[in-house]
N, C-alpha and C positions, 0 to 999 in steps of 0.2 A: 087671438090675433093670428096665430099660426094657421088656424083653419082658414081664415080669410085669405092669407097668402096662398095657400094651396088651392083654394077655389079659383082665385084669379089667374093663376099661372098653370093650372091643369097638370101639375106634376112634371113639367117639362124641364126643370132645372135642378142640378145637384145642389146649388147654393144660391141664395137670394139675400141681398142686403138693401134696405130701404132707409131713407132719411127724409124727414119732412120739416120744413121751417114754416111756422104759422105766422099770422099777421102780428103776433105779439113778440116775434123774434125768438121763439122757443124752438129748439131743435129736438125732434123725437126720432129715435132710430129703432128699427125692427129687423131682426135677422132670422134666417131659417136655413137648415140644411148644412152641407159640408163644403168647406174650402178645399178639402182633399179627402174624398170618400175612402180611398184605399188606406190612408193613414189615420182615419177617424178624427180628422181635424175639423171642428165645427166652424161655421161662419160666425164672426162677431163684428162689432162696429169698426174694428181696426183692420179687418181683412181687406187687402188691396185687390181690386178687380180690374180687368181690362175695360177701358172706357171706349175703345174702338173709335168710331167716327165722332164721338163727343170731342175728340182731339181737335176737330176743325173749329169748334167754338173757341178753344184756347188759342189756336193759331190765329184766328181772326182777332182776338183781343190783342195779341202781340203785334199784328200788322197795324191795327188801329192805334196802338200806343206809339208805334214808330211813325205813323202818319201825324199824330199830334205833335211829336217831337221834330217834325219836318225832316226826318231821315229819308222818308219816301213820300210819294204823292200817289194815293190810291187811284186817282183818275188819270195818271200818266200810264203809257204803255209799260207793261212789265219788262220789256226789253231795255228800257232806259236804265234799269238797275241790274241787268245781267251782263256779266263780262265774258265769262268763259263758255257759256252755252246760251243759245238764243232760241226763243219760241218762234217756230216758223210755220207757215202753211205747208200743205202737202207738196206744193210746187217749190218749196225751198225759200220763199220770200219771207222776210221777217214780219211777224204779225204786229198789228197795232192794238191787240187786245189789252185792256187795262188790268191793273191789279184788282180793281173792284170786280171786274167781270170774272176773273179767276176765282175770287172769294165766293162769288154767287153762282158759280157753275154755269155761266153763260158765255164763256170765252170760246166755246167751240171745240174743246179738247175732248177726245173720246178715249176711254180706257179700253184695254184689251179684254177679250172675252175670258171670263173666269180669272181675271187678274187679281193681284194683291191678296193671295191666298196660298197657304200650304208651305211656306218657307220654315224649315226647322232650325233650331238653335245650333245643331251640329252641321248644317249645310254651309258651304262656302259663303262668306259674306257677300252681299250684293250692295253696290253703291248707287247713289241717286242717278248717276249718269247711265248705269245699266238699265235702270227703270225708265228714264226719260228717252233713251235711245231704243227701247224695246228689245234689248239684247238677250233677255232670259224669259223663261216661262212664267216668272213672277209677274211680269207685264210684257207681253209679246207684241205690243203695238207701240210704235214710237209716239211720243207726245207731240202731236202736231195740231194746229188749228184746222179742223176739218169742216167746220161750219162757220158761216159769217158771224163774227163776234156780236153778241147782244141779241141774236135772233132766235136762239133755241136754248132750252134748259137741258144740260147733259151732265148729270152728277159725275164728278171726276176726282178720283184719288190722285191721279197723275197731275192734275192742276195744283193740288196742294203740295205735291213734290216740287213743282216749279217755285212755289212760295218758300219752301224750305231752302232751296238752292239760293234764291234771292237773299234771304236772311243771312245765310252763311257767308255769302259773298260780301254783302255790305258791312257786316259786323266782324267778319273774320273769326267767328266763334261757332262751335257746334250748336245746332238748333236747340238741343236739350238744355244747354247752358243759357241760351237766350230766354227761353220760357221760365227757367228758374230765376233769372235776374229780373225779368219784367213782371212776373205774376206770382210764382210760388214763394219765393223768399219774402217779398213785401207782405204777403198774407200769412206768413208764418206756417206754411204747409210743410208737413214732415213725411206724408205718405202719398204724395202726388209727384209723378215724374214721367218723363218721356223715356221709353224703353230702349236706350242704347244698350249694347251688350254689357258695358261697364256698370250702368245703373241696375240692370237686371241682376247681375252678380251680387251687387251690394244689397239690394232689397231682398233678394232671395235668402241671403244669409242672416239678415237682421230683422226681417218682418215676415208676416204670413202673406204670401201671394197666392191667390186662388188658382188652383190647377184648372186648366181648360178641359172641357168634355165635348165630344162630338155628338152628332144626332143619335148615335146608338148607345149613348151613356158611357162611352169609353174615353179614358183620358187621352189627350192628344200626345204624340211622342215628345218627350222631354218637357212635358207639362205646359210650356208656354211657347208660342211661335216666335220666330225672329221677325221683327218689324223694321225694315229699313226706312219705310215711308212714315217717319215719326209725325210730321205735321198733319198727315192725313188720318192716321189711325194708331199711333204709338203711345197714347196716353194711358197711364195706370193711376188709379186713385181709389178713394172710398166715397160712398155717397155723402158722408158728412163733410168731407173736404170739398167735394163738388158744390155743396150748398154754400160753403164759405166763399168760393169764387163767384157763384151766382148772386149771393147776397151783396157782394161788392159791386157787381154789375147793376143790381137794382139800386144801390146807393148812387151809382153814377147816373142812372136814369133820372134820379130825383135831385141831382146836383150836390150830393154829399159824399163823393168818393175822393180818396187820395190817389186812386189808381188811374181813373179815366175822367175826362170832362163829360158833362152832361150832353154836350153837343155830339160827342163821339158816340156815346151810348144810344142816343136817339137815332143817329145815322144807322146803327146796326139793326134797330128794330123797325126801321122804315121799309115797307114793302118795295121790292124792286119793280121799276116801271115795266109793264108788260108781263111780269111774273109775280103776282101779288102774294103768292105763298112763300116767297123767299125773302129773307133778310140777309145781312152780312154774317156769314158763318152760322146762321140760325135759320129755322123755318117758323113761319107764322102758326100760332095755335088759335085759341079762341080770342075773345076781346082782351087786349092788353097782355096777351100771352105769347111767349116764344118757346120753341122746343128744339132740343138737340138730341139726336138718336145715334146709337152705336150698335153695330151688329157685325160680328166676326166669327171666326171658327172656334174661338174660345170664350165667347160671351155675347150677351145682348144687354142693352141698357137704354134708359131714357132719362133726360133731364128736362123738367118743365118749370118755367119761370113766369110768374105774374109780376110784371115790373111796376104795376100800380099798387096792388095790395101788399106786395113783398112775399107772398106765399110761394114756396119753392118745393118741389118734390123730385127726388132722384131714386131710381131703382137700378141696381147693377146685379148681373148674374155671371156665372162662369160656365155656361154651356150654350152651344149653338142649337137652338130648337128646330132649325130647319124651316121655320115659317117666320113671317115678319112680326113686329112688335104687337100689332093688333090681334093677330091670331094666337100668338104665344101667351097673351095675357099680361105682358109687361106694360103695354099702354094703358090697359084697364086698371092695373095696379097703381100706376102713377096718377090716374084720374080720380081714383077712389080713396087713396090713402088719406087725403085731407079731410074727407067726410067722416072717417073713422075717429078723428080726433076733434 
């Protein structure tokens, strides 16, 4: 099995962890390489990896749960639920972009060039307002609606920062606590969290978190980056626990979930009008398949869900390969792992 992992990923990663749920509801895990090469700590199924933008799937689940509970309305303008900060056009007029549009990256928000990258744990903390106002090099472009909402696809981490602000304002709780309350605790997850500085300190002490490596095989300073944009890219987990979340999502699609209604799950996997490759917090794969991908300076990952057969595959790594998931081999590994079993 290790040979197959190496063949698919072309030696681009220090550590790889995979999990597969077959149609008989059996979970299989496979690991290779190092969680921390310098300390000779191998990867095992309990190693916690950065999920990067798979965070957006979890954020979307939280948003849709709030929509179910009538706390919000995803088809209402996001500004209806924002009090202290408003999403505006470049001319300063409040935008009518809906929550749904933000979830699907069609609200017209454009991220700064080379944004959401390179913040170190020892750097001064950056708040969401710093990000949204474009006050730092972490995102040097104010979060404005620059294109007519609903007319163009523009992948946006800043858009998910808007959703994080929305959640924190309407619940008066930190976003990491909301996700724990809505998703992680009900599913009994112990190794999945959003990386607030407090959470990182706790999990670093009590669990094995995979050290991040750059394109040159060097560990990034302080091992893990600081991620203030939790809703966009701050999730950490294991492939096995990602499968647990995805399995409950499949249950919801089939009307058997305690977490979400089937109507809600079906809404998430319905292609967006004019943009048939997009769902809510997800992207369309093959027939009856949806995909969530993550790629950051400390890892690359893919989660693939067949919501009809119930087959799910997750691959997580702890290195930036410098190329996308197709070229790095991660996409191929996700596609092939089910065939090996």
